LODRENDO-696433 format. One line per field, with one value per residue: x, y, z of N, C-alpha, C in turn; residue number from 1. Coordinates in steps of 0.05 Angstrom, whole numbers, plus 5000, padded with zeros to 4 digits. Layout:
nxx (X, ...)
nyy (Y, ...)
nzz (Z, ...)
caxx (X, ...)
cayy (Y, ...)
cazz (Z, ...)
cxx (X, ...)
cyy (Y, ...)
czz (Z, ...)
seq (NUM, ...)
! end
This chain:
nxx (5087, 5057, 5022, 5000, 4990, 4948, 4973, 5026, 5032, 5061, 5065, 5072, 5080, 5059, 4997, 4982, 4936, 4866, 4834, 4781, 4723, 4686, 4637, 4646, 4655, 4695, 4755, 4807, 4844, 4883, 4953, 4956, 4991, 5001, 4977, 4981, 4929, 4899, 4911, 4886, 4833, 4826, 4830, 4785, 4744, 4747, 4785, 4833, 4879, 4922, 4943, 5006, 5056, 5122, 5180, 5185, 5221, 5229, 5179, 5173, 5214, 5195, 5147, 5165, 5196, 5155, 5125, 5161, 5167, 5114, 5111, 5149, 5123, 5078, 5100, 5124, 5079, 5051, 5088, 5086, 5034, 5038, 5076, 5075, 5067, 5103, 5137, 5113, 5109, 5065, 5040, 5080, 5078, 5027, 5036, 5075, 5044, 5004, 5036, 5057, 5011, 4991, 5033, 5029, 4983)
nyy (5277, 5231, 5217, 5157, 5106, 5049, 5002, 5012, 5010, 4984, 4934, 4957, 5011, 5076, 5108, 5175, 5202, 5188, 5131, 5125, 5094, 5099, 5115, 5142, 5115, 5099, 5064, 5057, 5087, 5148, 5145, 5091, 5029, 4999, 4937, 4874, 4854, 4901, 4927, 4892, 4900, 4954, 4953, 4920, 4954, 4994, 5034, 5076, 5104, 5126, 5169, 5171, 5171, 5194, 5199, 5237, 5223, 5168, 5147, 5163, 5133, 5080, 5081, 5091, 5045, 5006, 5021, 5010, 4955, 4940, 4955, 4920, 4872, 4878, 4880, 4829, 4795, 4811, 4796, 4741, 4730, 4744, 4711, 4669, 4694, 4733, 4732, 4752, 4811, 4847, 4833, 4846, 4902, 4910, 4888, 4924, 4971, 4957, 4949, 5000, 5029, 5003, 5014, 5068, 5074)
nzz (5270, 5225, 5165, 5145, 5097, 5103, 5084, 5094, 5148, 5207, 5258, 5324, 5315, 5337, 5349, 5332, 5330, 5343, 5312, 5269, 5240, 5177, 5193, 5238, 5285, 5340, 5332, 5352, 5403, 5407, 5418, 5426, 5415, 5354, 5330, 5293, 5291, 5298, 5249, 5212, 5229, 5217, 5161, 5150, 5164, 5128, 5133, 5106, 5117, 5171, 5225, 5252, 5304, 5292, 5248, 5188, 5145, 5150, 5138, 5085, 5061, 5071, 5043, 4991, 4983, 4986, 4941, 4899, 4906, 4894, 4840, 4818, 4827, 4795, 4743, 4741, 4744, 4699, 4658, 4666, 4648, 4594, 4575, 4537, 4488, 4475, 4432, 4389, 4352, 4354, 4402, 4437, 4435, 4457, 4508, 4528, 4528, 4565, 4611, 4618, 4629, 4676, 4712, 4718, 4747)
caxx (5064, 5057, 4998, 5009, 4970, 4946, 4992, 5052, 5032, 5076, 5059, 5090, 5077, 5041, 4978, 4983, 4908, 4848, 4825, 4752, 4713, 4673, 4613, 4655, 4659, 4723, 4767, 4830, 4851, 4909, 4973, 4957, 5010, 4987, 4982, 4971, 4900, 4889, 4913, 4865, 4808, 4825, 4823, 4758, 4725, 4751, 4803, 4854, 4904, 4921, 4964, 5022, 5079, 5146, 5195, 5176, 5239, 5224, 5154, 5178, 5230, 5180, 5128, 5179, 5203, 5131, 5118, 5180, 5159, 5089, 5117, 5162, 5103, 5061, 5116, 5127, 5053, 5045, 5106, 5076, 5010, 5045, 5100, 5072, 5062, 5122, 5152, 5096, 5113, 5040, 5036, 5100, 5067, 5005, 5048, 5087, 5022, 4992, 5055, 5058, 4985, 4990, 5053, 5020, 4962)
cayy (5261, 5222, 5206, 5133, 5088, 5024, 4983, 5019, 5007, 4961, 4930, 4971, 5040, 5088, 5127, 5202, 5211, 5165, 5120, 5121, 5083, 5119, 5124, 5157, 5098, 5097, 5038, 5055, 5113, 5160, 5135, 5062, 5016, 4984, 4908, 4862, 4852, 4928, 4932, 4877, 4913, 4979, 4946, 4910, 4977, 5013, 5056, 5076, 5116, 5135, 5187, 5159, 5186, 5186, 5217, 5237, 5210, 5139, 5141, 5166, 5110, 5056, 5084, 5087, 5016, 4992, 5027, 4995, 4927, 4937, 4957, 4895, 4851, 4883, 4873, 4800, 4783, 4816, 4779, 4714, 4728, 4748, 4695, 4652, 4708, 4756, 4730, 4766, 4840, 4861, 4827, 4862, 4929, 4908, 4883, 4949, 4990, 4948, 4954, 5029, 5037, 4993, 5027, 5096, 5072)
cazz (5262, 5197, 5154, 5132, 5085, 5119, 5074, 5104, 5177, 5219, 5286, 5342, 5311, 5357, 5337, 5341, 5331, 5344, 5287, 5268, 5215, 5161, 5208, 5261, 5308, 5349, 5330, 5369, 5415, 5403, 5437, 5426, 5399, 5333, 5328, 5268, 5293, 5292, 5220, 5200, 5235, 5202, 5133, 5148, 5168, 5106, 5140, 5086, 5127, 5198, 5233, 5272, 5314, 5279, 5231, 5160, 5127, 5152, 5123, 5056, 5053, 5070, 5022, 4966, 4981, 4980, 4913, 4882, 4908, 4879, 4812, 4810, 4827, 4771, 4720, 4741, 4738, 4671, 4642, 4667, 4631, 4566, 4570, 4514, 4464, 4472, 4407, 4369, 4355, 4362, 4430, 4452, 4437, 4476, 4534, 4536, 4535, 4590, 4632, 4623, 4642, 4703, 4729, 4723, 4767)
cxx (5066, 5030, 5007, 4986, 4971, 4967, 5020, 5054, 5048, 5067, 5081, 5089, 5056, 5023, 4982, 4955, 4890, 4840, 4795, 4744, 4698, 4648, 4620, 4659, 4688, 4733, 4791, 4838, 4879, 4928, 4975, 4979, 4995, 4996, 4973, 4941, 4887, 4889, 4891, 4838, 4805, 4817, 4794, 4737, 4729, 4768, 4827, 4881, 4899, 4944, 4980, 5044, 5103, 5159, 5186, 5195, 5235, 5200, 5158, 5193, 5212, 5159, 5141, 5187, 5178, 5122, 5135, 5172, 5133, 5094, 5130, 5142, 5085, 5075, 5118, 5101, 5045, 5062, 5096, 5052, 5017, 5067, 5098, 5070, 5082, 5141, 5137, 5100, 5088, 5035, 5056, 5090, 5044, 5016, 5060, 5066, 5009, 5010, 5056, 5033, 4984, 5009, 5045, 4999, 4975)
cyy (5255, 5211, 5182, 5117, 5062, 5004, 4988, 5016, 4982, 4959, 4944, 5001, 5051, 5109, 5154, 5213, 5186, 5156, 5114, 5109, 5105, 5130, 5139, 5141, 5095, 5069, 5035, 5084, 5122, 5150, 5105, 5052, 4997, 4955, 4898, 4861, 4880, 4934, 4918, 4890, 4939, 4973, 4937, 4932, 4998, 5037, 5054, 5087, 5125, 5154, 5175, 5178, 5176, 5207, 5214, 5222, 5180, 5131, 5143, 5142, 5085, 5057, 5080, 5058, 5000, 4996, 5012, 4966, 4921, 4937, 4931, 4873, 4853, 4873, 4842, 4786, 4787, 4799, 4750, 4710, 4729, 4729, 4679, 4667, 4731, 4753, 4744, 4796, 4855, 4857, 4842, 4891, 4930, 4905, 4910, 4970, 4983, 4954, 4983, 5038, 5028, 5007, 5056, 5096, 5066)
czz (5232, 5189, 5137, 5120, 5102, 5110, 5085, 5135, 5185, 5248, 5303, 5338, 5330, 5343, 5349, 5344, 5332, 5315, 5289, 5241, 5200, 5174, 5233, 5287, 5315, 5347, 5349, 5378, 5407, 5425, 5439, 5407, 5380, 5333, 5300, 5268, 5287, 5263, 5205, 5204, 5219, 5173, 5131, 5150, 5147, 5112, 5120, 5097, 5156, 5203, 5256, 5282, 5299, 5262, 5202, 5142, 5127, 5136, 5093, 5046, 5051, 5048, 4995, 4962, 4974, 4951, 4894, 4882, 4892, 4849, 4802, 4809, 4802, 4746, 4718, 4733, 4709, 4652, 4642, 4649, 4602, 4558, 4544, 4487, 4459, 4448, 4384, 4373, 4363, 4392, 4448, 4456, 4457, 4504, 4544, 4544, 4561, 4614, 4639, 4638, 4671, 4722, 4735, 4745, 4793)
seq (1, 2, 3, 4, 5, 6, 7, 8, 9, 10, 11, 12, 13, 14, 15, 16, 17, 18, 19, 20, 21, 22, 23, 24, 25, 26, 27, 28, 29, 30, 31, 32, 33, 34, 35, 36, 37, 38, 39, 40, 41, 42, 43, 44, 45, 46, 47, 48, 49, 50, 51, 52, 53, 54, 55, 56, 57, 58, 59, 60, 61, 62, 63, 64, 65, 66, 67, 68, 69, 70, 71, 72, 73, 74, 75, 76, 77, 78, 79, 80, 81, 82, 83, 84, 85, 86, 87, 88, 89, 90, 91, 92, 93, 94, 95, 96, 97, 98, 99, 100, 101, 102, 103, 104, 105)
! end
């Protein structure tokens, strides 16, 4: 069994435990195969993570890959915002501080 963040879920994964919203309402039974629609419903009800059947090494790899992709997106968006001012040494310091702070979060 694996505890996965909603962002790491893929259609076809199988729930090891039932998924309930914050009020305890059952959204999907254990043993159900997850669909794209289920993932959208989980997000809309505020579900942050679920427990699925599977191997731990696979989940670590997908979470690590997702984290790297998120970091690359953050750096790209930040560079785009600072693109016109990166010739100023003060703005470079601000850019580096912002990048460091965002990557820690």
